[in-house]
C-alpha positions as CSV (number, residue, x, y, z in Angstrom):
1,M,72.8,117.6,94.5
2,M,70.2,115.3,92.9
3,I,68.4,112.9,95.1
4,F,69.2,109.8,93.1
5,P,68.3,106.6,94.7
6,F,71.6,104.7,93.8
7,A,71.7,100.9,93.7
8,H,75.1,100.6,95.3
9,S,77.8,102.7,96.8
10,K,80.3,102.5,93.9
11,T,77.8,104.5,91.9
12,Q,77.7,107.1,94.4
13,H,81.4,107.4,94.2
14,F,81.2,107.7,90.5
15,Y,78.6,110.5,90.6
16,L,81.2,112.6,92.5
17,I,83.5,112.0,89.6
18,F,80.8,113.4,87.3
19,L,81.0,116.8,88.8
20,V,84.8,116.7,88.1
21,F,84.2,116.0,84.5
22,F,81.5,118.8,84.1
23,F,83.4,121.7,83.5
24,S,85.5,120.1,80.7
25,Y,82.4,118.6,79.3
26,F,80.6,121.9,79.2
27,V,83.6,123.7,77.5
28,I,83.8,121.1,74.8
29,S,80.1,121.0,74.3
30,C,80.0,124.7,73.8
31,A,83.0,124.8,71.4
32,Q,81.6,122.0,69.0
33,K,78.5,122.3,66.8
34,D,75.9,120.5,68.9
35,P,75.3,117.1,67.2
36,L,71.9,116.6,68.7
37,I,70.1,119.2,66.9
38,A,70.3,118.1,63.3
39,S,66.8,117.9,61.7
40,D,65.4,114.7,60.2
41,Q,61.8,115.1,59.0
42,A,61.3,111.3,58.6
43,T,61.3,111.0,62.4
44,H,59.0,114.0,63.2
45,I,61.7,115.8,65.4
46,Q,60.5,118.9,67.1
47,K,62.3,121.7,69.0
48,A,60.3,122.9,72.0
49,N,59.8,123.5,75.7
50,A,57.4,120.5,76.1
51,I,57.0,117.3,73.8
52,V,55.1,114.1,73.6
53,S,56.6,111.2,71.6
54,A,54.2,108.4,71.2
55,A,53.2,105.6,68.7
56,H,50.4,107.3,67.0
57,P,49.8,110.9,65.9
58,I,46.3,111.1,67.4
59,A,47.5,109.8,70.7
60,A,50.6,112.2,70.6
61,K,48.3,115.2,69.9
62,A,45.9,114.1,72.7
63,G,48.8,114.2,75.2
64,S,50.1,117.5,73.8
65,S,46.6,119.1,74.2
66,I,46.8,118.2,78.0
67,L,50.2,119.8,78.1
68,S,48.9,122.8,76.4
69,Q,46.3,123.2,79.3
70,G,49.0,123.3,81.9
71,G,49.0,119.5,82.6
72,A,52.1,117.8,84.0
73,S,54.0,115.0,82.1
74,I,52.1,112.3,84.0
75,D,48.7,114.0,83.0
76,A,49.7,113.9,79.4
77,A,51.0,110.3,79.6
78,I,47.5,109.2,81.0
79,A,45.6,111.0,78.1
80,T,48.1,109.6,75.5
81,Q,47.7,106.0,76.8
82,M,43.9,106.1,76.9
83,V,44.0,107.1,73.2
84,L,46.5,104.6,72.3
85,N,44.1,101.9,73.6
86,L,41.8,103.0,71.0
87,V,44.0,103.7,68.0
88,E,46.6,101.2,68.6
89,P,44.7,98.5,70.5
90,Q,46.8,95.6,69.2
91,S,49.8,96.9,71.5
92,S,48.6,98.2,74.8
93,G,45.6,99.3,76.8
94,I,43.8,99.2,80.2
95,G,43.5,95.4,79.9
96,G,47.4,95.2,80.3
97,G,50.1,96.5,82.3
98,G,53.3,98.7,82.3
99,F,56.2,100.3,83.9
100,L,56.8,104.1,84.4
101,V,59.9,106.1,85.2
102,H,59.2,109.5,86.4
103,Y,61.7,112.5,87.0
104,S,60.6,115.4,89.0
105,S,62.5,118.6,88.1
106,S,61.7,120.4,91.3
107,R,62.7,117.6,93.6
108,K,65.5,116.3,91.4
109,K,64.2,112.8,92.1
110,I,63.7,109.6,90.1
111,E,60.7,107.3,90.9
112,T,59.6,104.1,89.2
113,F,56.2,102.6,89.2
114,D,55.3,98.9,88.5
115,G,51.9,98.2,87.1
116,R,52.8,94.7,85.8
117,E,50.0,92.3,85.7
118,T,49.7,89.5,88.5
119,A,48.8,85.9,88.0
120,P,45.4,85.3,89.5
121,S,44.7,83.1,92.7
122,S,43.9,80.1,90.4
123,A,47.3,80.1,88.7
124,T,49.4,76.9,89.1
125,P,53.0,76.2,88.1
126,N,52.0,73.7,85.4
127,M,49.1,75.7,83.9
128,F,50.9,75.9,80.4
129,L,51.7,72.2,80.2
130,T,49.6,69.5,78.4
131,Q,48.5,66.4,80.3
132,T,51.5,64.5,78.9
133,G,53.8,67.2,80.7
134,S,55.0,68.9,77.4
135,P,54.6,72.7,76.9
136,K,51.6,73.9,75.0
137,N,52.2,75.6,71.8
138,F,52.5,79.4,72.4
139,F,49.4,80.6,70.8
140,Q,47.4,77.6,72.3
141,A,48.5,79.1,75.6
142,A,48.2,82.8,74.6
143,V,44.7,82.8,73.0
144,S,42.8,81.6,76.0
145,G,41.6,82.6,79.5
146,T,44.5,81.1,81.3
147,S,47.1,83.5,79.7
148,V,45.2,86.7,81.2
149,G,47.0,88.4,84.1
150,V,45.1,90.9,86.4
151,P,45.6,94.1,84.6
152,G,47.9,96.8,86.4
153,L,48.0,99.7,84.1
154,L,45.2,102.0,85.5
155,R,46.3,101.5,89.2
156,M,49.8,102.4,88.3
157,L,48.7,105.6,86.4
158,E,46.5,106.5,89.4
159,I,49.1,106.3,92.1
160,A,51.5,108.2,89.8
161,H,48.9,110.8,89.1
162,K,48.0,111.1,92.7
163,K,51.8,112.0,93.5
164,H,52.6,114.0,90.3
165,G,49.5,115.1,88.5
166,K,48.3,118.7,88.2
167,L,45.0,118.4,86.2
168,P,41.9,116.6,87.4
169,W,41.9,112.9,86.7
170,K,38.6,113.2,84.8
171,K,39.8,115.7,82.5
172,L,42.6,113.3,81.1
173,F,40.0,111.0,79.9
174,A,38.1,113.5,77.7
175,P,40.2,113.1,74.6
176,A,39.7,109.3,74.4
177,I,36.0,109.4,75.3
178,D,35.4,111.9,72.5
179,I,37.5,109.8,70.0
180,A,35.9,106.5,71.2
181,R,32.4,107.9,70.6
182,N,33.0,110.0,67.3
183,G,35.6,107.5,65.9
184,F,39.0,107.7,64.2
185,R,40.5,106.7,60.9
186,V,42.1,103.2,61.0
187,S,45.8,103.4,60.2
188,E,47.7,101.3,57.9
189,R,49.3,99.5,60.8
190,L,46.2,98.6,62.7
191,S,44.5,97.5,59.4
192,Q,47.6,95.2,58.7
193,S,47.6,93.9,62.1
194,V,44.0,92.8,61.8
195,N,44.5,91.3,58.4
196,K,47.5,89.3,59.4
197,D,46.2,87.9,62.7
198,R,45.1,84.4,62.5
199,Y,43.6,84.0,65.9
200,L,41.0,87.0,66.1
201,E,38.4,84.7,64.6
202,L,38.6,82.2,67.4
203,I,37.1,84.9,69.7
204,P,33.8,86.0,67.9
205,K,33.2,89.0,70.1
206,T,36.4,90.5,69.5
207,S,36.6,89.6,65.8
208,S,33.2,91.4,65.1
209,Y,34.8,94.6,66.2
210,F,37.9,94.3,64.2
211,R,36.3,92.5,61.3
212,P,32.7,93.9,60.8
213,N,30.9,91.8,58.1
214,K,33.9,89.4,58.5
215,Q,36.0,91.7,56.6
216,P,39.1,93.4,58.2
217,V,38.8,97.1,58.9
218,Q,40.3,99.0,56.1
219,V,42.7,102.0,56.1
220,G,40.9,105.3,56.5
221,E,37.7,103.5,57.7
222,I,36.0,105.3,60.7
223,L,36.2,103.0,63.7
224,K,34.0,103.8,66.9
225,N,33.9,102.2,70.2
226,E,30.8,103.4,72.2
227,E,31.1,100.6,74.8
228,F,34.8,101.7,75.6
229,A,33.5,105.2,75.9
230,L,31.2,104.3,78.6
231,V,34.0,102.5,80.5
232,L,36.2,105.6,80.1
233,E,33.5,107.6,81.5
234,E,33.0,105.5,84.6
235,I,36.7,105.5,85.3
236,A,37.0,109.3,84.7
237,S,34.3,109.8,87.2
238,G,35.1,107.0,89.8
239,G,38.9,106.5,89.5
240,A,40.6,103.2,89.0
241,D,38.0,101.6,91.4
242,A,35.4,101.8,88.7
243,F,37.7,99.3,86.6
244,Y,38.7,97.0,89.5
245,S,35.1,96.6,90.7
246,G,31.6,96.7,89.3
247,K,30.6,96.1,85.7
248,T,34.1,96.2,84.3
249,A,35.5,93.9,86.9
250,A,32.7,91.5,86.2
251,A,33.1,91.6,82.4
252,I,36.8,90.9,82.8
253,S,36.3,87.9,85.0
254,A,33.5,86.6,82.9
255,A,35.7,86.8,79.7
256,T,38.4,84.7,81.2
257,K,35.8,82.1,82.5
258,N,33.9,81.9,79.5
259,A,36.8,82.1,76.9
260,P,35.7,80.1,73.7
261,T,39.3,78.6,73.7
262,T,40.8,77.4,77.1
263,K,38.8,78.7,80.1
264,G,40.7,80.6,82.8
265,E,39.6,82.3,86.0
266,I,40.1,85.8,87.2
267,T,37.9,86.5,90.3
268,L,36.6,89.7,91.4
269,K,38.8,89.3,94.6
270,D,41.8,89.2,92.2
271,L,40.9,92.3,90.6
272,S,39.9,94.3,93.7
273,S,43.0,93.2,95.6
274,Y,45.4,94.2,92.8
275,K,48.1,97.0,93.9
276,A,50.5,98.9,91.8
277,K,53.8,99.4,93.5
278,K,56.7,101.8,93.7
279,R,60.0,100.1,93.1
280,K,63.7,101.1,93.6
281,P,65.1,102.5,90.3
282,I,68.2,100.9,88.8
283,C,70.8,103.3,88.3
284,I,74.3,102.9,86.9
285,S,77.2,105.2,85.9
286,Y,78.2,104.8,82.4
287,R,81.3,107.0,81.5
288,I,80.2,110.5,82.3
289,W,76.5,109.8,82.4
290,L,73.9,108.4,84.8
291,I,71.5,105.7,83.3
292,C,68.3,105.0,85.3
293,G,65.6,102.4,84.5
294,M,63.0,100.0,85.9
295,G,63.9,97.2,88.3
296,P,62.3,93.7,88.7
297,P,60.0,92.2,87.8
298,S,61.3,94.0,84.6
299,S,64.6,92.7,83.6
300,G,65.1,95.7,81.4
301,G,66.8,98.1,83.9
302,I,69.2,95.5,85.1
303,A,70.0,94.1,81.6
304,V,70.7,97.6,80.1
305,A,72.8,98.6,83.2
306,Q,74.8,95.3,82.8
307,I,75.5,95.6,79.2
308,L,76.5,99.3,79.4
309,G,78.7,98.3,82.6
310,I,80.4,95.6,80.5
311,L,81.1,97.8,77.6
312,E,82.5,100.6,79.7
313,N,85.7,98.5,79.5
314,F,86.0,99.0,75.7
315,D,86.5,102.3,73.7
316,L,83.3,102.2,71.7
317,A,83.8,105.9,70.8
318,G,87.1,104.9,69.1
319,L,85.3,102.2,66.9
320,K,83.5,103.0,63.8
321,P,79.6,103.2,64.6
322,F,77.9,99.9,63.7
323,S,81.1,98.3,62.5
324,A,81.6,94.6,62.8
325,K,83.8,95.1,65.9
326,A,81.3,97.3,67.5
327,V,78.4,95.0,66.9
328,H,80.5,92.0,68.0
329,L,81.3,93.6,71.3
330,I,77.6,94.7,72.0
331,A,76.3,91.5,71.2
332,E,78.7,89.5,73.4
333,A,78.1,91.8,76.2
334,S,74.2,91.1,75.7
335,R,74.8,87.5,75.8
336,L,76.4,87.8,79.3
337,A,73.5,90.1,80.5
338,F,70.7,87.6,79.2
339,A,72.5,84.7,80.8
340,D,72.2,86.4,84.2
341,R,68.7,87.4,83.3
342,S,67.6,83.8,82.6
343,A,68.9,82.6,85.8
344,Y,68.1,85.4,88.3
345,L,65.4,87.8,87.2
346,A,61.9,87.3,88.4
347,D,59.3,89.0,90.7
348,P,61.4,90.1,93.7
349,D,58.4,89.6,95.9
350,F,58.7,85.8,95.3
351,V,62.4,85.5,94.4
352,K,65.4,86.9,96.1
353,V,66.9,88.8,93.1
354,P,70.7,89.8,93.7
355,I,70.1,93.3,92.2
356,D,73.1,95.0,93.8
357,R,75.4,92.2,92.8
358,L,74.2,92.0,89.4
359,I,75.1,95.7,88.5
360,D,78.1,96.1,90.8
361,L,80.9,97.6,88.7
362,S,83.5,95.2,89.8
363,Y,81.4,92.4,89.0
364,L,80.7,93.7,85.6
365,D,84.4,94.4,85.1
366,N,85.1,90.8,85.6
367,R,82.3,89.7,83.3
368,A,84.0,92.1,80.7
369,K,87.1,90.1,80.8
370,K,85.3,87.1,79.3
371,L,84.7,89.0,76.1
372,L,87.1,88.0,73.2
373,P,87.9,90.8,70.8
374,N,88.4,88.5,67.9
375,N,86.1,85.6,68.6
376,V,82.8,84.9,70.3
377,M,82.7,83.2,73.7
378,Q,82.0,79.5,73.5
379,T,79.9,79.4,76.6
380,T,78.0,82.2,78.5
381,P,76.9,80.8,82.0
382,P,75.3,83.2,84.4
383,G,77.7,85.0,86.9
384,N,78.7,83.1,90.0
385,F,78.1,85.0,93.2
386,S,79.9,83.7,96.5
387,I,76.6,84.5,98.5
388,I,74.4,82.8,96.0
389,D,74.5,79.2,94.8
390,T,74.2,79.4,91.0
391,S,72.8,75.8,91.0
392,E,69.8,77.2,92.9
393,F,67.7,78.1,89.7
394,S,67.7,76.7,86.2
395,P,68.1,79.0,83.3
396,D,64.7,80.2,81.6
397,E,64.6,80.9,78.0
398,T,61.0,82.3,77.8
399,K,60.6,84.9,75.1
400,E,58.1,87.8,75.1
401,G,55.5,89.0,72.5
402,S,56.3,92.4,71.0
403,S,52.9,94.2,71.0
404,T,54.0,96.9,73.4
405,T,54.2,100.6,73.1
406,H,56.5,103.3,74.6
407,I,55.7,106.9,75.5
408,S,58.4,109.7,76.2
409,I,56.9,113.1,77.7
410,A,58.4,116.2,78.9
411,D,56.4,119.0,80.4
412,R,57.3,122.7,80.5
413,Q,58.5,122.5,84.2
414,G,61.1,119.7,83.1
415,N,59.1,116.8,84.4
416,I,59.8,113.7,82.5
417,V,57.8,110.4,82.0
418,S,59.4,107.4,80.2
419,M,56.6,104.7,80.1
420,T,56.4,101.4,78.5
421,S,53.1,99.5,78.4
422,S,51.9,96.2,76.8
423,I,49.2,93.6,76.4
424,E,52.1,91.2,75.3
425,S,51.5,89.6,71.8
426,R,49.5,91.3,69.0
427,F,46.0,91.7,70.4
428,G,47.0,90.1,73.5
429,S,44.8,87.0,74.5
430,R,42.3,88.3,71.8
431,L,39.7,88.2,74.6
432,S,37.9,91.4,75.2
433,A,35.6,93.0,77.9
434,R,33.5,96.1,77.5
435,G,35.3,97.2,74.4
436,F,38.9,96.7,75.4
437,L,41.3,93.8,74.9
438,L,42.7,91.7,77.6
439,N,46.4,90.8,77.9
440,N,48.1,87.4,77.6
441,Q,51.0,88.4,79.8
442,L,51.1,85.2,81.9
443,T,52.8,83.5,78.9
444,D,55.8,85.6,79.9
445,F,56.2,83.1,82.8
446,S,58.3,80.1,82.0
447,F,56.0,77.2,81.0
448,F,58.2,74.9,83.1
449,A,58.3,75.1,87.0
450,T,61.5,73.1,87.0
451,R,64.3,72.3,84.7
452,D,66.9,69.5,85.2
453,G,65.5,69.0,88.6
454,K,66.1,72.8,89.6
455,P,63.4,75.4,90.1
456,V,62.9,78.2,87.5
457,A,62.8,81.6,89.1
458,N,60.3,83.1,86.6
459,S,57.9,80.1,87.1
460,V,54.1,80.6,87.5
461,Q,52.7,81.2,91.0
462,A,49.4,82.7,92.1
463,K,49.7,86.6,92.7
464,K,53.2,86.7,91.0
465,R,54.2,89.1,88.2
466,P,55.9,87.7,85.2
467,R,59.3,88.8,84.2
468,S,59.4,91.6,81.5
469,S,62.0,93.1,79.2
470,M,60.2,96.6,79.1
471,S,63.0,99.2,79.5
472,P,61.7,102.7,80.0
473,T,65.0,104.7,80.4
474,L,66.3,108.1,81.6
475,V,69.8,109.5,81.2
476,F,71.3,112.4,83.0
477,G,74.4,114.4,82.1
478,P,77.5,115.0,84.2
479,D,75.9,118.2,85.5
480,G,73.1,116.0,87.0
481,Q,70.5,117.5,84.5
482,F,68.0,115.4,82.5
483,L,69.4,114.5,79.1
484,L,67.3,111.6,77.5
485,S,64.1,109.6,77.8
486,I,64.1,106.6,75.7
487,G,62.1,103.2,75.3
488,S,60.6,100.7,72.8
489,P,58.5,97.7,72.2
490,G,59.9,94.6,70.8
491,G,59.7,91.8,73.4
492,S,63.1,90.5,74.8
493,R,64.8,92.6,72.1
494,I,63.6,95.7,73.6
495,I,66.7,95.7,75.7
496,S,68.8,95.6,72.7
497,Y,67.1,98.4,71.0
498,V,67.5,100.7,74.0
499,V,71.1,99.9,74.3
500,K,71.8,100.5,70.6
501,T,70.2,103.8,70.9
502,L,72.0,104.9,74.2
503,I,75.5,103.9,72.6
504,A,74.7,105.6,69.2
505,I,73.9,109.0,71.1
506,L,76.4,108.8,74.0
507,D,79.4,107.0,72.5
508,W,79.0,108.0,68.8
509,R,77.3,111.2,69.2
510,M,74.6,110.6,66.7
511,T,71.5,112.6,66.6
512,L,68.5,111.4,68.5
513,G,66.5,110.7,65.3
514,D,69.5,109.0,63.6
515,A,70.2,106.9,66.6
516,I,66.6,105.7,66.9
517,N,66.4,104.9,63.2
518,A,69.8,103.4,62.9
519,P,69.7,99.6,62.1
520,N,69.0,97.2,64.8
521,F,70.7,94.2,66.0
522,A,70.3,91.9,68.9
523,N,71.6,88.9,70.8
524,V,69.5,87.4,73.6
525,N,72.2,84.7,74.4
526,G,71.9,82.8,71.1
527,I,71.8,83.8,67.4
528,T,72.9,87.4,66.5
529,D,70.1,89.0,64.8
530,I,70.6,91.5,62.1
531,E,67.8,93.8,60.8
532,K,66.6,92.4,57.4
533,S,67.2,95.0,54.6
534,S,69.4,97.2,56.6
535,T,72.9,98.3,56.0
536,L,74.0,95.9,58.7
537,E,73.5,93.0,56.3
538,K,77.0,93.8,54.8
539,L,78.5,92.8,58.2
540,V,77.1,89.2,58.1
541,P,80.3,87.7,56.7
542,A,82.5,89.4,59.0
543,L,80.3,88.5,62.0
544,K,80.4,84.8,60.9
545,L,84.2,84.9,60.7
546,L,84.2,85.9,64.4
547,G,82.0,83.1,65.2
548,H,78.6,84.4,65.4
549,K,75.5,82.6,64.1
550,V,73.7,85.1,62.3
551,K,70.2,85.6,61.1
552,T,68.7,88.4,59.2
553,R,65.0,89.3,60.2
554,P,62.7,92.1,60.5
555,L,63.5,93.9,64.0
556,V,60.7,96.2,64.3
557,S,61.4,98.5,67.2
558,G,59.3,101.4,68.1
559,L,61.5,103.7,69.8
560,H,60.2,107.0,71.1
561,G,62.6,109.5,72.7
562,I,63.1,113.1,73.9
563,M,66.5,114.7,74.4
564,Q,67.5,118.0,76.0
565,T,70.0,120.0,73.7
566,N,71.5,123.4,73.8
567,A,68.6,124.6,71.7
568,G,65.9,123.0,73.8
569,L,64.0,119.8,73.7
570,I,63.9,117.5,70.6
571,G,61.8,114.5,70.1
572,A,61.8,111.6,67.8
573,A,59.8,108.7,66.8
574,D,60.9,105.4,65.2
575,K,60.2,105.4,61.4
576,R,59.6,101.6,61.4
577,R,56.1,102.4,63.1
578,E,53.6,105.2,62.7
579,G,54.6,107.3,65.7
580,I,55.2,111.0,65.9
581,A,56.8,113.7,68.5
582,V,54.5,116.5,69.1
583,S,55.8,119.9,70.6
584,Q,54.3,122.7,72.6
């Protein structure tokens, strides 16, 4: 039996039910044409024994080269991420943080690793308020030294590698060092990001790299980063300590203290004392599958579990995929989950988060009774727990930036990595240190410490980790075997993108590629967003009749997934970005 760390006893009961379902499921799956093997060239699907699915071809190929040398999935994840820092610097890197879900095939065990940034010791609850007590403009707060959290990505990767890596740590940095020194061709997405950003010019040091001669880097231009190559060499030889102390730590501290905009203060002690953490996975049964994700300080695992737990009360498989009725139910379930998220989700080291209660199946069954099949709910307050006074916290509506990336990797031994990492908004704080960008993740905190006289769970405190929506997710079949790895960038809408893909695959039996590239929609407890210029635009009149306030807008997910099928592994990358799945 798998050593799954269940979050509550009812899930253990449901896992036993999985075994009952397995034989009939196996017979049916063998009798039907496997719907998960269809090819889709647009999404770069591969069939193989090992796969890297990542947000840039150069990075995915670097990870794949590590797999070809006998590396484990975590080895490939490190190599892939270091290259992403170069070729997709607007989204993630060692100046930021992330969350990693790992499945060990030999041990049949899931582990989750928290590399979320922390607020420095100088952080205060009102640091994002003006002198008059009003909140700062988002970019006034973001493009500053005060927005930078102590980076956690490298410490997280280091502790995961020590436990699950096969190749030497130093070897994993070789691809990125080579690319940094010899250069890479600028992609269209990077060029457009540089061209569109209005804030890079506020930070001359950063702007000079992305806009040499005051002109944005062009598509196909060779971009080198010798300074970053030196940093990578130091980390390759000295481990993460070479980042959290010495020249690099001093450069990070100086960048925040000397910011040309608003100055902040990350100290050398803030950096040297940072610790990545292992967290308890969030697992819930959904029909005949087991869904596992990341716990707080990410809200992703709980929110995904809540939405699916609510929707289990409805026959989604009996509804037409992406019909108005289906979108209505999913959007309403999302509203309820986000109501709980805004009230209760925060760093569990600072706030008592009622995790078990939030994903208890009986609680979610009761929440499902609030959904109206033919109308929207008029109000969506957070759930009321008898052991917790719901008046204790005031809801927090803080939104997140969408410059994030997701990596899904499977090695030949069946070990899986689902990792989402970020520097928050595009180009993060725009501050840089020794060739890499620094995050602005502290703007994921509530700008207000209190609302209506009540404390906000996700308020700023020194050493605290801001709430996130990153949702690296693994799915297991009724036989207990790995089925799917999925995740996405997209700010608070990450949760919606992941839920959409899970439902499309599990309930509507769509192929991995088709599910990833299906039109997006989201509701974070407000307006129902519909992806602009997608086929879902035709649903707008019907959704409005049901009472939805609807807005069409670009919903640029970056889903990267791997799925186990009867024919082997397949991988897919979101066509909305420039990623690819590379096979072994």
